[in-house]
C-alpha positions as CSV (number, residue, x, y, z in Angstrom):
1,M,-3.5,27.3,-55.9
2,G,-6.0,24.9,-54.3
3,L,-9.7,24.2,-55.1
4,S,-10.6,27.8,-55.9
5,N,-12.9,29.8,-58.1
6,R,-10.2,32.4,-58.6
7,N,-8.6,30.2,-61.3
8,R,-11.7,29.1,-63.2
9,I,-10.1,29.9,-66.6
10,E,-7.1,27.7,-65.8
11,T,-9.4,24.9,-64.5
12,R,-11.6,25.1,-67.6
13,Q,-8.6,24.8,-69.9
14,L,-7.4,21.7,-68.0
15,L,-10.8,20.2,-68.3
16,Q,-10.8,20.7,-72.1
17,S,-7.2,19.6,-72.6
18,Q,-7.7,15.9,-72.3
19,T,-10.2,13.1,-72.7
20,F,-11.0,11.8,-69.2
21,D,-11.6,8.2,-68.3
22,L,-14.7,9.3,-66.3
23,L,-16.8,12.4,-66.2
24,I,-19.3,12.8,-63.4
25,I,-22.3,15.2,-63.7
26,G,-23.5,16.2,-60.2
27,G,-21.5,17.4,-57.2
28,G,-23.5,16.1,-54.3
29,L,-22.5,13.4,-51.9
30,T,-23.0,10.7,-54.6
31,G,-20.9,12.4,-57.3
32,A,-18.2,13.4,-54.8
33,S,-17.8,9.9,-53.4
34,I,-17.6,8.3,-56.8
35,A,-15.0,10.9,-57.8
36,L,-12.9,10.2,-54.8
37,D,-13.1,6.4,-55.3
38,A,-12.2,6.7,-58.9
39,A,-9.3,9.0,-58.2
40,T,-7.8,6.5,-55.7
41,R,-7.7,3.9,-58.5
42,G,-5.8,6.1,-60.9
43,I,-8.8,6.7,-63.1
44,S,-8.6,10.2,-64.6
45,T,-11.7,11.9,-63.3
46,A,-13.6,15.1,-63.9
47,L,-16.7,16.4,-62.0
48,L,-19.2,19.2,-62.9
49,E,-21.8,20.7,-60.7
50,M,-24.5,23.1,-62.0
51,N,-24.7,25.1,-58.7
52,D,-22.4,24.9,-55.6
53,F,-20.9,21.6,-54.4
54,G,-23.3,20.0,-51.9
55,S,-26.1,22.6,-52.5
56,G,-28.8,20.3,-53.7
57,T,-30.2,17.3,-51.9
58,S,-26.8,16.9,-50.2
59,A,-27.5,20.1,-48.2
60,R,-29.0,18.2,-45.3
61,L,-28.1,17.3,-41.7
62,C,-28.3,13.6,-41.4
63,M,-28.5,10.9,-38.8
64,L,-25.7,8.4,-39.2
65,T,-27.9,5.4,-38.9
66,S,-28.0,2.1,-40.7
67,E,-30.8,1.6,-43.3
68,Q,-33.8,0.6,-41.3
69,E,-35.3,-1.4,-44.1
70,N,-32.5,-4.0,-44.5
71,D,-33.7,-7.5,-43.9
72,D,-30.4,-9.4,-43.6
73,Y,-27.9,-9.4,-40.7
74,K,-24.8,-9.3,-43.0
75,T,-25.9,-6.0,-44.5
76,W,-26.6,-4.5,-41.1
77,K,-23.1,-5.6,-39.9
78,Q,-21.4,-4.0,-42.9
79,L,-23.2,-0.7,-42.3
80,E,-22.3,-0.8,-38.6
81,I,-18.6,-0.9,-39.7
82,E,-19.3,1.9,-42.1
83,K,-20.7,4.1,-39.3
84,A,-17.5,3.7,-37.4
85,V,-15.4,4.5,-40.5
86,I,-17.3,7.7,-41.2
87,A,-17.3,8.8,-37.6
88,E,-13.5,8.4,-37.6
89,N,-12.8,9.9,-41.0
90,F,-15.1,12.9,-40.5
91,S,-14.6,13.3,-36.8
92,T,-14.8,17.1,-36.9
93,L,-18.2,16.9,-38.6
94,Y,-19.6,14.1,-36.4
95,R,-21.8,14.9,-33.4
96,P,-22.8,12.0,-31.1
97,I,-26.5,12.1,-30.1
98,D,-29.0,10.1,-28.1
99,G,-32.0,9.0,-30.1
100,L,-35.4,7.9,-28.8
101,H,-37.8,5.8,-30.8
102,V,-41.3,5.9,-29.4
103,K,-44.2,3.5,-30.0
104,Y,-47.9,4.2,-29.7
105,K,-50.8,1.9,-29.7
106,G,-51.7,1.1,-33.3
107,D,-48.1,1.5,-34.5
108,L,-46.1,-1.5,-35.5
109,D,-45.2,-3.6,-32.5
110,I,-41.8,-2.8,-31.0
111,K,-41.0,-6.5,-30.9
112,D,-41.7,-7.0,-34.6
113,F,-41.5,-3.7,-36.5
114,N,-40.5,-3.9,-40.1
115,I,-39.2,-0.4,-40.2
116,V,-36.8,-0.1,-37.3
117,K,-36.1,-3.6,-36.0
118,K,-33.0,-4.3,-38.2
119,G,-31.2,-1.0,-37.7
120,F,-32.1,-0.5,-34.1
121,L,-32.9,-3.9,-32.5
122,F,-30.0,-5.8,-34.0
123,P,-27.6,-4.1,-31.6
124,F,-30.0,-4.9,-28.7
125,K,-30.6,-8.5,-29.6
126,R,-27.1,-9.4,-30.8
127,R,-25.1,-7.2,-28.4
128,H,-22.9,-6.7,-31.4
129,G,-22.8,-3.0,-32.0
130,N,-20.6,-0.5,-30.2
131,N,-23.7,1.4,-29.0
132,P,-26.3,-1.1,-27.9
133,S,-29.9,0.0,-27.7
134,Q,-32.1,-0.1,-24.6
135,L,-35.8,-1.0,-24.5
136,L,-37.8,1.4,-22.3
137,R,-41.2,1.1,-20.6
138,R,-43.8,3.8,-20.9
139,K,-42.9,5.5,-17.6
140,E,-39.2,5.6,-18.6
141,V,-40.0,7.2,-21.9
142,L,-42.0,10.0,-20.3
143,Q,-39.3,10.6,-17.8
144,L,-36.8,11.3,-20.6
145,E,-39.3,13.4,-22.7
146,T,-42.0,15.1,-20.7
147,Q,-43.5,16.8,-23.7
148,L,-44.6,13.6,-25.4
149,T,-48.3,12.7,-25.6
150,P,-48.8,10.1,-22.8
151,A,-52.1,8.8,-24.1
152,K,-51.7,5.4,-25.9
153,L,-47.9,5.5,-25.4
154,E,-46.7,1.9,-25.0
155,G,-42.9,2.2,-24.8
156,G,-39.7,3.1,-26.6
157,L,-36.2,2.4,-27.6
158,L,-33.2,4.5,-26.5
159,Y,-30.2,4.3,-28.9
160,K,-26.9,5.9,-29.5
161,N,-26.2,7.5,-32.9
162,G,-24.8,10.6,-34.4
163,L,-25.4,13.6,-36.7
164,I,-23.3,14.7,-39.6
165,D,-23.4,17.7,-41.9
166,R,-23.9,16.0,-45.3
167,S,-23.1,19.2,-47.3
168,T,-19.8,19.9,-45.5
169,M,-18.9,16.2,-45.8
170,T,-19.5,16.5,-49.6
171,V,-17.1,19.4,-49.8
172,E,-14.4,17.4,-47.9
173,L,-14.7,14.6,-50.4
174,I,-14.5,17.0,-53.2
175,K,-11.3,18.6,-51.7
176,K,-9.7,15.1,-51.2
177,A,-10.5,14.0,-54.7
178,D,-9.0,17.3,-56.0
179,Q,-5.8,16.6,-54.1
180,L,-5.7,13.1,-55.7
181,G,-5.8,14.7,-59.2
182,A,-9.5,14.8,-60.1
183,K,-10.6,18.0,-61.8
184,M,-13.6,19.8,-60.3
185,M,-15.8,22.8,-61.2
186,N,-18.9,24.1,-59.6
187,Y,-21.3,26.5,-61.3
188,S,-20.9,24.6,-64.5
189,K,-24.1,23.5,-66.2
190,V,-24.2,20.7,-68.7
191,T,-26.4,22.0,-71.6
192,H,-26.0,19.3,-74.2
193,F,-24.4,16.0,-74.8
194,I,-22.0,15.3,-77.7
195,F,-22.6,12.2,-79.7
196,D,-20.4,10.3,-82.2
197,E,-21.5,8.7,-85.4
198,N,-22.8,5.7,-83.4
199,D,-25.0,7.9,-81.2
200,S,-22.8,7.2,-78.2
201,I,-22.1,10.0,-75.8
202,T,-18.5,11.2,-76.0
203,G,-18.6,14.5,-74.3
204,V,-20.7,17.5,-73.0
205,E,-21.2,21.1,-73.7
206,V,-20.8,23.1,-70.5
207,E,-21.9,26.7,-69.7
208,D,-20.0,28.5,-67.0
209,Q,-22.8,29.9,-64.8
210,I,-20.5,32.7,-63.6
211,T,-19.0,34.0,-66.9
212,G,-21.4,32.5,-69.5
213,D,-18.5,30.9,-71.4
214,L,-19.0,27.6,-73.2
215,S,-16.6,24.7,-73.1
216,F,-16.5,21.1,-74.4
217,I,-15.3,18.3,-72.2
218,Y,-14.8,14.7,-73.4
219,A,-14.7,11.4,-71.5
220,R,-14.7,7.6,-72.2
221,Q,-17.4,7.0,-69.6
222,M,-20.0,9.3,-68.1
223,I,-22.1,9.2,-65.0
224,N,-25.3,11.1,-64.3
225,A,-25.2,11.6,-60.5
226,T,-27.7,14.5,-60.5
227,G,-30.4,12.4,-58.8
228,Q,-32.6,12.7,-61.9
229,P,-33.4,9.9,-64.3
230,I,-31.8,9.9,-67.7
231,D,-35.0,10.9,-69.6
232,Q,-35.2,14.2,-67.7
233,I,-31.7,15.3,-68.9
234,K,-31.7,17.5,-71.9
235,G,-30.0,16.1,-74.9
236,V,-30.4,12.3,-74.3
237,K,-32.8,10.9,-76.9
238,Q,-32.0,7.2,-76.6
239,S,-34.1,4.8,-74.5
240,F,-32.9,2.6,-71.7
241,Q,-31.2,-0.7,-72.5
242,K,-32.7,-1.8,-69.1
243,V,-36.3,-0.5,-68.7
244,T,-37.0,-2.1,-65.3
245,P,-37.0,0.7,-62.7
246,L,-34.5,0.6,-59.9
247,Q,-35.7,-1.5,-57.0
248,N,-35.4,-0.7,-53.2
249,V,-35.8,3.1,-53.4
250,N,-36.7,5.4,-50.6
251,K,-38.1,8.9,-50.8
252,Q,-36.5,11.2,-48.2
253,S,-38.1,14.5,-47.4
254,Q,-36.5,17.0,-45.0
255,I,-38.7,19.8,-43.6
256,L,-37.0,22.6,-41.6
257,I,-39.3,24.2,-39.0
258,N,-38.7,27.8,-37.7
259,H,-39.7,27.0,-34.1
260,P,-37.7,25.9,-31.0
261,P,-37.9,22.2,-30.4
262,L,-39.6,20.8,-27.4
263,T,-37.6,17.6,-27.2
264,K,-34.1,17.0,-26.0
265,H,-33.4,13.8,-27.9
266,V,-33.5,13.0,-31.6
267,L,-37.0,11.5,-31.7
268,S,-38.2,8.9,-34.2
269,F,-41.6,7.2,-34.7
270,N,-43.7,5.5,-37.3
271,D,-46.7,7.3,-38.9
272,N,-49.2,4.9,-40.2
273,D,-51.3,7.5,-42.1
274,S,-48.3,8.6,-44.3
275,E,-46.6,5.2,-44.1
276,A,-43.4,7.0,-43.2
277,F,-40.6,6.7,-40.7
278,L,-40.2,10.2,-39.1
279,T,-37.2,11.6,-37.3
280,V,-37.2,14.9,-35.4
281,I,-33.8,16.5,-35.0
282,P,-33.4,19.5,-32.6
283,L,-31.3,22.4,-34.1
284,G,-31.2,25.1,-31.5
285,S,-34.0,27.6,-32.5
286,Q,-35.2,25.3,-35.2
287,F,-35.8,21.6,-35.8
288,L,-35.8,19.2,-38.7
289,I,-38.4,16.6,-39.6
290,T,-37.1,13.9,-41.9
291,A,-39.6,11.5,-43.4
292,T,-38.6,8.3,-45.1
293,E,-41.1,6.6,-47.4
294,E,-40.7,3.4,-49.4
295,V,-41.3,3.9,-53.1
296,K,-43.7,1.2,-54.1
297,Q,-44.3,2.1,-57.8
298,P,-42.6,3.9,-60.7
299,I,-42.2,7.6,-59.9
300,D,-41.3,10.8,-61.7
301,F,-38.7,11.9,-59.2
302,E,-40.7,14.9,-58.1
303,Q,-38.5,17.3,-56.1
304,T,-41.2,19.1,-54.2
305,L,-43.9,18.1,-51.7
306,K,-47.5,19.0,-52.0
307,V,-49.1,21.1,-49.3
308,E,-51.3,18.2,-48.4
309,K,-48.3,15.9,-47.7
310,L,-46.6,18.6,-45.7
311,E,-49.7,19.0,-43.6
312,Q,-49.8,15.2,-43.1
313,F,-46.3,15.1,-41.7
314,L,-47.0,18.1,-39.4
315,R,-50.2,16.3,-38.1
316,A,-48.0,13.3,-37.3
317,Y,-45.6,15.5,-35.4
318,N,-48.5,17.3,-33.5
319,R,-49.9,13.9,-32.6
320,I,-46.7,12.9,-30.8
321,I,-45.7,16.3,-29.4
322,P,-48.9,18.4,-28.8
323,G,-49.0,22.1,-27.9
324,Q,-47.2,23.6,-30.9
325,D,-49.9,23.2,-33.5
326,L,-47.4,23.6,-36.3
327,T,-48.5,25.0,-39.7
328,V,-47.0,25.1,-43.1
329,E,-46.3,28.8,-42.6
330,Q,-43.6,27.8,-40.1
331,I,-41.7,25.7,-42.6
332,S,-38.6,27.5,-43.9
333,D,-37.2,24.9,-46.2
334,V,-38.1,21.6,-47.9
335,K,-35.8,19.2,-49.6
336,V,-36.6,15.9,-51.4
337,A,-34.2,13.2,-52.4
338,Y,-34.5,9.6,-53.7
339,E,-32.1,7.1,-52.3
340,R,-31.4,3.5,-53.2
341,K,-31.2,1.2,-50.2
342,Y,-27.9,-0.6,-50.0
343,Q,-27.8,-4.4,-49.7
344,Y,-24.6,-6.4,-49.8
345,K,-26.1,-9.1,-52.1
346,D,-27.2,-6.7,-54.9
347,D,-26.1,-7.3,-58.4
348,L,-23.8,-4.5,-59.6
349,T,-26.0,-3.9,-62.6
350,D,-29.0,-3.4,-60.4
351,L,-27.4,-0.3,-59.0
352,V,-27.4,1.7,-62.2
353,L,-29.4,2.4,-65.3
354,F,-27.7,2.3,-68.7
355,S,-28.8,4.2,-71.8
356,K,-28.0,3.0,-75.3
357,S,-25.9,6.1,-75.6
358,G,-23.6,4.9,-72.9
359,L,-24.7,7.3,-70.0
360,I,-24.7,5.6,-66.6
361,T,-27.4,7.0,-64.3
362,V,-27.2,6.4,-60.5
363,L,-29.4,7.4,-57.6
364,G,-27.9,8.4,-54.3
365,T,-27.9,6.3,-51.2
366,S,-27.9,6.8,-47.5
367,I,-25.0,8.6,-45.9
368,T,-24.0,5.4,-44.1
369,S,-23.6,3.3,-47.2
370,Y,-22.2,6.1,-49.5
371,R,-18.7,4.6,-49.5
372,L,-19.8,1.0,-50.3
373,Y,-22.2,2.3,-53.0
374,A,-19.5,4.5,-54.7
375,S,-17.1,1.6,-54.7
376,E,-19.5,-0.7,-56.5
377,I,-20.4,2.0,-59.0
378,V,-16.7,2.5,-59.8
379,D,-16.3,-1.2,-60.1
380,V,-18.7,-1.0,-63.1
381,V,-16.7,1.9,-64.6
382,A,-13.3,0.3,-64.0
383,K,-14.3,-3.0,-65.5
384,G,-15.5,-1.2,-68.6
385,L,-12.3,0.8,-68.8
386,K,-10.3,-2.4,-68.4
387,K,-11.8,-3.8,-71.6
388,E,-11.3,-0.5,-73.5
389,L,-7.9,0.6,-72.2
390,N,-6.5,-2.7,-70.7
391,I,-5.9,-0.8,-67.4
392,L,-5.3,-2.7,-64.2
393,Y,-8.6,-3.2,-62.4
394,S,-8.5,-2.9,-58.6
395,E,-11.1,-2.6,-55.9
396,S,-10.9,0.5,-53.7
397,D,-10.5,0.9,-50.0
398,T,-11.0,4.5,-49.2
399,K,-11.1,3.6,-45.5
400,I,-7.3,4.1,-45.3
401,I,-7.6,7.7,-46.6
402,S,-7.5,10.3,-43.8
403,I,-10.1,12.9,-44.8
404,N,-10.7,15.2,-41.8
405,K,-9.1,13.8,-38.6
406,A,-7.3,15.8,-35.9
407,P,-3.9,14.2,-34.9
408,K,-3.1,14.8,-31.3
409,K,0.5,16.0,-32.1
410,L,-0.8,18.6,-34.4
411,M,-3.1,20.0,-31.7
412,E,-0.2,20.2,-29.2
413,D,2.0,22.1,-31.7
414,L,-0.8,24.6,-32.5
415,Y,-1.4,25.4,-28.8
416,Q,2.3,26.1,-28.4
417,S,2.3,28.7,-31.2
418,S,-1.1,30.3,-30.2
419,E,0.4,33.4,-28.6
420,T,2.1,34.5,-31.8
421,M,-1.1,34.2,-33.7
422,L,-3.0,36.6,-31.3
423,I,-5.8,34.0,-31.0
424,S,-7.3,33.0,-27.6
425,D,-7.0,29.3,-26.5
426,Q,-10.8,29.1,-26.7
427,K,-10.9,30.2,-30.4
428,L,-7.9,28.0,-31.2
429,A,-9.7,25.0,-29.7
430,E,-12.8,25.8,-31.8
431,I,-10.6,25.8,-35.0
432,I,-8.9,22.5,-34.1
433,V,-12.2,20.8,-33.2
434,S,-13.9,22.2,-36.3
435,Y,-11.1,21.7,-38.9
436,G,-9.1,18.7,-37.6
437,D,-6.0,18.0,-39.7
438,Q,-6.8,21.1,-41.8
439,A,-6.4,23.4,-38.7
440,A,-2.8,24.3,-39.5
441,D,-3.7,25.2,-43.1
442,V,-6.5,27.5,-41.9
443,L,-4.2,29.1,-39.3
444,S,-1.5,29.7,-42.0
445,Y,-3.8,32.6,-43.2
446,V,-3.5,34.4,-39.8
447,N,-0.5,36.5,-40.9
448,Q,-1.9,37.1,-44.4
449,S,-5.1,38.4,-42.9
450,D,-3.7,41.6,-41.3
451,P,-4.0,44.0,-44.2
452,Y,-7.5,42.6,-45.1
453,I,-8.7,43.1,-41.5
454,K,-7.8,46.8,-41.6
455,R,-9.0,47.3,-45.1
456,Y,-12.4,45.6,-44.8
457,Q,-13.0,46.1,-41.1
458,I,-13.9,42.5,-40.3
459,D,-13.1,40.1,-37.5
460,R,-9.7,38.3,-37.6
461,L,-11.0,34.7,-37.5
462,L,-13.8,35.5,-40.0
463,C,-11.2,37.0,-42.3
464,V,-8.9,34.0,-41.9
465,E,-11.6,31.5,-42.6
466,L,-12.9,33.4,-45.6
467,L,-9.4,33.6,-47.2
468,Y,-8.8,29.9,-46.5
469,C,-12.2,28.9,-48.2
470,I,-11.6,31.2,-51.2
471,E,-8.4,29.5,-52.0
472,N,-9.1,25.9,-50.9
473,A,-12.9,25.3,-51.0
474,A,-14.2,26.9,-54.2
475,I,-16.6,29.4,-52.7
476,Y,-18.0,32.0,-54.9
477,T,-21.0,33.6,-53.0
478,P,-21.4,34.6,-49.4
479,L,-23.9,31.8,-48.9
480,D,-21.5,29.2,-50.3
481,F,-19.3,30.2,-47.3
482,F,-21.8,30.7,-44.5
483,I,-24.2,27.7,-45.4
484,R,-21.8,25.1,-46.7
485,R,-18.2,26.0,-45.8
486,S,-17.9,28.0,-42.5
487,R,-17.3,25.9,-39.4
488,L,-16.7,28.6,-36.8
489,T,-19.5,30.3,-34.8
490,Y,-20.3,33.9,-35.6
491,D,-22.8,36.2,-33.9
492,R,-25.6,37.3,-36.2
493,T,-25.4,40.9,-35.1
494,D,-21.7,40.9,-35.8
495,L,-22.2,39.5,-39.2
496,I,-24.8,42.2,-40.0
497,N,-22.3,44.9,-38.9
498,Q,-19.5,43.4,-40.9
499,S,-21.6,42.4,-44.0
500,S,-20.3,45.3,-46.2
501,G,-16.7,44.3,-45.4
502,I,-17.4,40.7,-46.1
503,L,-18.9,41.5,-49.4
504,N,-16.1,43.8,-50.4
505,L,-13.5,41.2,-49.6
506,L,-15.2,38.6,-51.6
507,A,-15.9,41.0,-54.5
508,D,-12.2,41.9,-54.7
509,Q,-10.9,38.4,-54.3
510,L,-13.3,36.8,-56.8
511,A,-13.6,39.8,-59.2
512,W,-17.4,40.1,-59.0
513,T,-19.2,42.4,-61.3
514,E,-21.2,45.3,-59.9
515,E,-24.4,43.3,-60.7
516,E,-23.1,40.3,-58.8
517,R,-22.1,42.5,-55.9
518,S,-25.6,43.9,-55.7
519,Y,-27.3,40.5,-56.0
520,F,-25.1,38.8,-53.4
521,E,-25.6,41.6,-51.0
522,R,-29.4,41.3,-51.3
523,E,-29.1,37.5,-50.9
524,L,-26.9,37.8,-47.8
525,R,-29.2,40.3,-46.1
526,I,-32.3,38.1,-46.7
527,W,-30.5,35.2,-45.2
528,L,-29.3,37.2,-42.2
529,H,-32.9,38.4,-41.6
530,D,-34.3,34.8,-41.8
531,L,-31.8,33.7,-39.2
532,N,-33.8,35.7,-36.6
533,R,-37.3,34.6,-37.7
């Protein structure tokens, strides 16, 4: 069986049956990418996540853009290559978009901004990127976006970019690492660290958030990839060997607004009041505001935003796009993350914090540099293991790993067999576009779905996708599926009508208790209601 919560007892036994080379705490994009990189090098790897994979700060829709704050051309060039690699490897998750950066009087000069000039103007100035940017005059900007405030508008910059679902991308990395031998478990909370006689961490006590069972897992090296500093993790008493805080850190806030967007493009601009770089991403009946702020002093990694800060970002938006008068009551979700800016010339030891107990703490990084960052983190781990175990040290190149691409031959074969599957060409195309090289695996559940369709009275494709994700993507709750796993489009009214059947299928397959069944039903109905707000 694949990556599934139906075999948690077996997985837990496997996790306790050996001492791993590396144990990663945190199943977001950072932890998942480190796990994949380590698994490609033959490092025995385990990963634990307290909630669902990709449910924390990785649960964000991101622009696939280079770090705007990089000062050197070589780093920018590396990240441009990474953008192409990610767009290819995750082609089914990648959506090309047109972005528009606007500049108003009083903002940083478009010829010399510190915030966007390296990420956006390098392609324009050097003609190097695959998607060069175009400087626009005031009149041209207003022709593209008629809702913008015309007063004090000076010009803009039109650029090509793309959006990618960071949460689904994380799950794909988890699945690939699992295929390469890494052991993964979600809903597994680390409650204590285990120390040897030298006060070095050798293992962790883990509580299964589903069953309440305790287990003990041991590893030679351990990484904290939770996004939290070491002194906020229960059980670690030792101080840092290196007390200097990590440099080059950004605070990223994502604010989801329950209101139809007024702009057609992804819109970005600088807000001098908050000293933030803001991006507005249209999402159908909602839109997302992402604010990037440079961290200039030691912080406590606060995961919430004060109301005053939220109001400041909304004022910045209302200044650029008037007429909506957004308020905090229209905000449906807020996520905060801290990311380390990648630079090619960084010392490896500057990427991590080491405790005297041996725990390695890492922050996340931008989605564009996640692969480079993970590779350098695993370099630190691999070199340490080389000394301890005399293993062969090798750098990684996960670029050669096909993660989620759709081969043309596969698509042709699937279309030829569509009639026997009782699936329309339109729906088949949606599956192929959404799942890429996994489409055949998903469609292998078509025949298996027949008895479930009748028993639970749910749609064929919904049943197929549910069964696939139960056995291959470690879902446990309905929202695991609908928020972070499902890739097909379902009508809200249909989901409401089928909700009892959906819950019954999941309850039977995952052996929910009556209490879980009741809780997940309430959770699902609240989510369905909020979809229509």
